[in-house]
C-alpha positions in Angstrom: 0.0 0.0 0.0 1.4 3.4 -0.9 0.4 7.1 -1.2 -2.0 8.8 1.1 -3.7 5.6 2.0 -0.4 4.1 3.4 -0.6 2.9 7.0 2.6 4.0 8.9 4.5 1.1 10.5 4.1 0.9 14.2 7.5 1.6 15.8 8.8 -1.2 18.0 9.5 -0.2 21.5 12.7 -1.2 23.1 15.9 0.1 24.8 16.6 2.4 21.8 13.3 4.1 22.4 13.2 7.0 24.9 9.7 6.2 26.1 10.8 2.6 26.8 13.8 3.9 28.8 11.5 6.1 31.0 8.9 3.3 31.5 11.7 1.0 32.6 13.6 3.4 34.8 14.6 2.0 38.1 12.8 3.8 40.9 13.1 1.6 44.0 15.8 0.4 46.4 14.9 -3.2 45.4 15.4 -2.4 41.7 18.8 -0.8 42.3 19.9 -3.7 44.5 18.8 -6.1 41.7 20.9 -4.3 39.1 23.9 -3.4 41.2 25.9 -4.9 44.2 24.8 -2.1 46.5 27.0 -1.2 49.5 25.4 -0.9 52.9 25.6 2.9 52.6 23.9 2.8 49.2 21.2 0.4 50.3 20.4 2.5 53.4 20.4 5.7 51.2 18.1 4.1 48.7 15.6 3.0 51.3 15.6 6.4 52.9 15.1 8.0 49.5 12.0 5.8 48.9 10.5 6.9 52.2 11.3 10.6 52.2 13.7 12.7 50.2 14.7 13.1 46.6 13.1 10.1 44.7 15.1 7.4 42.9 15.0 7.4 39.1 17.7 6.0 36.8 17.2 5.0 33.2 18.5 1.5 32.2 20.8 3.3 29.7 22.5 5.5 32.3 22.7 2.7 34.9 24.4 0.6 32.2 27.3 3.1 32.1 28.1 2.3 35.8 30.3 -0.3 37.4 28.0 -3.0 38.9 30.4 -3.8 41.8 32.2 -0.5 42.7 30.2 1.9 44.9 32.8 4.7 44.2 31.9 4.5 40.4 31.5 8.1 39.2 28.1 7.2 37.6 26.8 5.5 40.8 27.9 8.5 42.9 25.7 10.7 40.8 22.5 8.6 40.7 22.5 6.1 43.5 21.4 7.5 46.9 23.8 7.1 49.9 23.2 7.2 53.6 25.2 10.5 53.8 22.2 12.3 52.2 20.6 12.3 55.7 23.6 14.3 57.1 23.4 18.1 57.1 26.5 20.2 57.3 27.0 24.0 58.0 26.0 26.0 54.9 23.4 23.5 53.7 20.2 25.0 52.2 17.0 23.5 50.9 16.8 26.2 48.2 20.5 27.2 47.7 19.9 29.6 44.8 17.0 31.5 46.4 14.7 30.6 43.6 11.6 30.8 45.7 12.5 34.3 46.9 13.1 35.4 43.3 9.9 33.9 41.8 8.1 36.7 39.9 5.2 34.6 38.7 4.3 30.9 39.3 7.0 28.8 37.8 9.1 31.8 36.7 12.2 32.9 38.5 14.1 36.1 37.7 17.5 36.6 39.3 19.1 38.8 36.6 17.7 41.8 34.8 17.8 40.3 31.3 16.9 36.6 31.8 14.5 34.4 33.5 14.0 30.7 34.3 10.8 28.9 33.4 10.1 25.7 35.2 7.9 23.6 33.0 8.0 20.2 34.7 9.3 18.5 37.9 10.3 15.3 36.1 13.8 14.1 35.0 15.0 11.0 33.3 17.5 10.6 36.2 17.3 12.2 39.6 20.9 13.3 40.3 21.7 13.1 44.0 23.3 16.6 43.9 20.2 18.3 42.3 19.8 22.0 43.1 16.0 21.5 43.0 15.8 18.4 45.1 13.2 20.2 47.2 10.7 20.0 44.3 11.7 17.6 41.5 9.7 14.4 41.3 7.1 15.7 43.8 4.2 14.4 41.7 3.2 17.6 39.9 4.5 16.5 36.5 4.2 18.7 33.4 2.9 22.2 34.0 0.0 23.1 31.7 0.1 26.1 29.4 -2.9 27.5 31.4 -0.9 27.3 34.6 2.1 29.0 32.8 -0.2 31.8 31.7 0.9 34.3 34.4 4.6 33.6 33.6 4.0 34.4 29.9 2.1 37.5 30.9 5.0 38.6 33.1 7.5 38.1 30.2 5.2 40.1 27.9 5.1 43.0 30.4 8.8 43.0 31.0 10.6 43.4 27.7 14.0 43.7 29.5 13.9 39.9 29.8 15.5 38.8 26.5 16.7 35.3 27.4 14.5 32.5 28.9 16.0 29.3 30.2 13.4 26.5 30.0 14.1 24.0 32.7 12.4 22.0 35.5 13.0 19.1 36.1 14.0 18.4 32.5 11.8 19.8 29.7 13.0 17.2 27.2 11.2 14.5 29.2 8.0 16.1 28.1 6.3 14.9 24.9 7.5 16.6 21.8 4.1 18.2 21.3 4.0 19.7 24.8 7.5 20.9 24.6 7.0 22.6 21.2 3.8 24.3 22.5 5.7 25.9 25.4 8.6 27.0 23.1 6.1 28.4 20.5 4.3 30.3 23.3 7.6 31.8 24.4 8.3 32.8 20.8 5.1 34.8 20.8 6.7 37.2 23.3 8.5 39.7 20.9 11.2 40.7 23.5 12.4 37.1 24.1 15.3 36.8 21.8 17.0 33.6 23.0 15.5 30.4 24.5 17.8 27.9 26.2 16.8 24.3 26.8 18.4 23.1 30.1 18.5 19.4 29.7 20.5 16.4 30.8 18.9 14.0 28.3 21.9 13.9 26.0 23.7 12.4 29.0 21.1 10.3 30.8 18.6 9.6 28.0 20.3 10.3 24.6 17.5 8.3 22.8 15.3 11.3 23.4 17.3 13.4 20.8 15.3 12.1 17.8 15.0 13.4 14.3 11.3 14.1 15.1 12.4 16.3 18.1 14.9 18.4 16.2 12.6 18.9 13.2 9.8 20.1 15.5 12.0 22.5 17.4 14.1 24.0 14.4 11.4 26.5 13.3 11.8 28.2 16.7 15.5 29.0 16.5 17.6 30.5 18.0 17.4 27.7 20.5 20.4 26.8 22.6 20.9 23.5 24.4 22.5 23.7 27.9 23.5 20.2 28.8 25.4 18.6 31.7 28.2 16.0 31.2 30.2 15.4 34.4 32.6 12.5 33.6 34.3 11.0 30.5 32.4 7.8 31.2 29.3 9.6 30.0 30.8 10.2 26.6 29.2 7.1 25.0 28.4 6.5 21.3 24.7 7.1 22.0 25.5 10.5 23.7 27.8 11.4 20.7 25.0 10.7 18.2 22.6 12.8 20.3 25.0 15.8 20.5 25.9 15.6 16.8 22.3 15.5 15.8 21.6 18.7 17.8 24.7 20.5 16.4 24.0 19.4 12.9 20.5 20.8 13.2 21.7 24.2 14.2 21.4 24.0 18.0 24.5 25.4 19.7 25.3 23.0 22.6 26.9 24.2 25.8 28.0 22.1 28.7 27.8 22.9 32.4 29.9 20.5 34.5 29.4 20.4 38.3 32.5 19.8 40.3 31.8 16.7 42.4 34.0 15.0 45.0 35.1 11.5 43.9 33.5 12.0 40.5 35.5 14.6 38.6 37.7 16.5 41.1 40.9 15.7 39.3 42.5 17.7 36.4 43.1 14.7 34.3 39.4 13.6 34.5 38.2 17.0 33.5 40.7 17.4 30.7 39.5 14.1 29.2 35.9 15.2 29.5 36.4 18.7 28.0 38.5 17.3 25.1 35.9 14.8 24.3 33.1 17.4 24.3 35.0 19.7 22.0 35.5 16.8 19.5 31.7 16.7 19.4 31.4 20.5 19.0 30.0 20.8 22.4 31.4 23.9 24.2 32.5 23.5 27.8 30.8 26.5 29.3 30.9 26.4 33.1 32.7 24.3 35.7 30.3 24.9 38.6 31.1 24.7 42.3 28.4 22.4 43.6 25.5 24.2 45.1 25.2 23.7 48.9 22.0 21.6 48.7 20.9 20.0 51.9 22.4 16.5 52.3 25.1 16.9 49.6 28.1 17.7 51.7 29.7 14.3 50.9 29.7 15.3 47.2 31.0 18.8 47.4 34.5 20.1 47.2 36.3 23.0 48.8 36.3 26.1 46.6 40.1 25.9 46.6 40.0 22.5 44.9 38.3 24.0 41.8 40.8 26.8 41.6 43.7 24.4 41.8 42.3 22.3 39.0 41.8 25.3 36.8 45.4 26.3 37.3 46.5 22.9 36.2 44.3 23.0 33.1 45.4 26.6 32.1 47.9 26.2 29.3 47.1 22.5 28.9 43.8 23.0 27.2 42.7 25.2 24.3 40.6 28.2 25.2 37.6 26.6 23.5 37.9 23.6 25.9 38.4 25.6 29.0 35.2 26.6 30.9 34.7 29.4 33.4 34.9 28.3 37.1 31.7 29.6 38.7 30.2 29.9 42.1 26.5 30.5 42.0 26.3 32.3 45.3 23.9 31.1 48.0 20.4 32.6 48.3 20.3 33.8 44.7 22.8 36.6 44.7 24.2 35.6 41.3 27.1 33.8 39.7 30.6 34.8 40.4 33.6 33.7 38.2 36.6 32.7 40.2 40.0 31.2 39.4 43.8 31.4 40.0 45.2 34.9 40.5 47.8 35.5 37.7 48.4 39.1 38.7 51.6 39.3 40.7 51.7 43.1 41.3 50.3 46.4 40.0 52.3 49.6 39.7 51.4 52.8 37.9 51.4 51.9 34.2 52.8 48.3 34.7 51.1 45.1 35.6 53.2 42.0 36.4 51.6 38.7 35.3 52.5 35.1 36.0 52.0 32.8 33.0 51.0 29.1 33.2 54.7 28.4 32.8 55.5 30.1 36.0 57.3 33.0 34.2 56.6 36.6 35.4 56.0 39.1 32.6 55.4 42.9 32.7 52.6 44.4 30.7 53.1 48.1 30.1 50.1 50.3 29.7 50.1 52.8 26.8 51.0 56.4 27.6 48.2 58.4 29.3 45.9 59.9 26.7 47.0 57.8 23.8 
């Protein structure tokens, strides 16, 4: 049968289908224990997460990247709960970025004059144990309807200074293509919104989601930027590569935000391998983020000085296109602050002495006054 009377073939559902991956995601302590040799700390953490706390959810694909027997595996540390999640340390906050205090309309957060964050769902493919929004993700609300997002769209229309909208959640790419496109199209109706960013970890945890159907449906709404979140070279799989290349080839600039995590990626060699791999895929390492002080994540965070030391080791070893900014997103929503090694040795009138990555000190002489 052909032509307009043709009946489309029904797509088989299996591990290569993103819907199958979500339907078969592991969401119980028993499920994790069946797939992995859980340590006592992991089993206790998983049982606690089931009862109260950030829920468990891991796609079969992402769990398949892990080491089944090693509890210090960098994938397991990101997605398998641990007993340490019940421990609070000084500085811990339930809402570390002050998003509730900066909510200007339901589901819309504005912490900067020219950009805003639209939270369209509370669901993710994987619930990362260091999640900034652990207070709200997976709480049962699911996808936010266009009607409920109405006040947010009205706010954006009334505030033309907001030119950049980050669509996040949860992960907006766990929504159906139709729902996602309707949200993006509604944002495009606001004349002052110039750029839309899709904040998603699906290229990492659910690369099957990046389908031809998805990119074709989103392309008419460019410029759309994809902000993704690779943390370790182990995540640079062939499936993830195909997803990223499909996005880039379809005109989506892809930027990566890595979170610095203890035991996962807090070594210069690990991050060098990650950043080089991303650049090969035309994914730009954008930020290396100091982990937010989310309640119960002290075991995953590093001291600020650790990130500075790593950046000093990477300076000069990596091309500028592979070297992200080291950022602290300051607690209570006061904004991002770039930090890093101090290469200024001294300042005198007209002369600044600098230290290079080779350890050599060099004077930079300012031009004559008035030139």
